[in-house]
C-alpha positions, 0 to 999 in steps of 0.5 A: 464550371463558372468562377463562383462555383470554383471559388466556393469549392476551393473555400469548402475544401480549405475549410474542410482541411482546416476542420480536419487539421484542427480535429487532428491537432485536438485529437493529438492533444487529447491523447492519454499518457499511456493507453496500455496502463490501466492502473488507477491513482487517487487524486485529490482536487482541493477546494478553490483549485484553478484549472492550472492548479488541477493541471499541475496536480495531474502532471505531477501524478503523471496522468497528463504530459502537459499543463499548458495543453490541459489548460488550452483544452479546458478553455476550448471545452469551456470547463474553466471554473466548472471543476469540482473539489474531491477525490477522483480515481484516474488512470494514465489510460484516460484521455484528457477529456475523460479526466476533465469530465470526471472532475467536472461532474464532481462525482467520485467514481470510487468506493472507499475501503480501508485496509488496516495496518497489520492485515495479511493477504488473506485478511485483505482478500476477505475484507475486500470480498466482504465489501463486494469489491472482489472475488476472494479466490480470484484476488488470491490467485492474482496475488499469486500469479499476476504479472507485477514484474514492473514492481522491483520489490515483488519477489520474482522467484515466488510466482504461484505462492498465494503469499508472494505479496505478503507485506506489500499490499499497503494498509491505507484508505483507498478510493477504489474505482467502481468496476475495478477488477482484482488485478487493478485493485492489487496494482493500486495497493502496490503503487501506494507501497512504492510511493511510501517506500521511497528512494530514501528508504531504499538507500537506507536499507542498502546502507544496512545491507538489507533487501526491501523484503527483509526490511518489510519482514522486520517491519511486519514483526514490529507491526504485530508486536508493538501496539503503540508508536512509542514502542516500535523503535524499541521493538526494532532494537530488540530484533537487531540486538538478537540477530547480532547475538545470533539469538532466536527472536522468539516472537509469538507473532510469527508463530501466530502467522503460521497458525493463522494460515491453518485457520487457528487463532490463539491469543496466547500460544501453548508450549506445543505451538512454539515447537511447530515445524515452520521456518516462520517459527522464531522460537526454533529458528534463528534469523528472520522469518523467510518473508513478511507476516503482515502488511506494516504501516509507515511507522513500523517501516520507519522503525525497521530502518531507524531503530532506537539505540538500546541494549534491550534483549527482551520485552513483554506486554506491560502488566499495566494492560494499556497496550504498551510493552516493558523492555529490559536487557536482563533476563531475570527482570524479564522473567519478573515482568512476565510474571507480573503480566500473567498475574495482571491477566489472571486478576483481570479475568477473575473480575470478569467472572 
């Protein structure tokens, strides 16, 4: 073998080694943060964002582990200046190139769905099923039996209970990834709850001697009893005042929750309804219901943690029929307000007829 051939072989081997080395480096840089984490997050890329801005956003959401690496790879792929604004569903299991391709394509690979405040697990499952996103029975089964142990707020002793996640499927507008299964969708909602119910909220709850589930139970009652934000703190004060006085809460919403589980829906409860045998019946049981009765929004959660300072013990829907409540600390006044509300309802209904 002559020297020229030897040199050529050596050069080829060196070049091959360099190519392999570069490939290994790029492979290492492109690795996902967590291949096993199949959850998705909704990430907003603002109009006019630079590659560095995008990388910082992805790093903040824990979708990449290095801003500089993402910028370097973007430059190699010649993606700089080609990223598009939008809302994208991205996962820690995705490589940087997969994430970059989604943002570069500018195609939101997600379906928009809004879970209203005050929805139950059952209502949430039905809404998602109606929009073709889940199989309702599978969704409820996941809620009951799925492994969500990484979320400390999920009751560990309620496995098998279809309403184990009641109160924690956070009401929000979501970008649900196309093809996401029931467990992934539930995880997206639990992630959002965890984002909203932050360390400050947890610290406040601890200072009040309340667990997360108790706070959300109170917030769920507020959600159902207060139609306007200005009433939420007042309703919260009634709850705490009655608990302190060891009085039954006597909230219609808790009984309506029990009836709803039986497929019964009534705007106004009967006397028989208020005697129904259930720990959720706050007419016959003192203290809080055993668990939340719906998924409350942020305003109700805040009201549960920072209630108004009042001496109110009673409230009733306002006779103005404008969605507000009337509050009082006097039982006789409460009776009068109740009669005014009943009369207003009667007059309204008579006009309809």
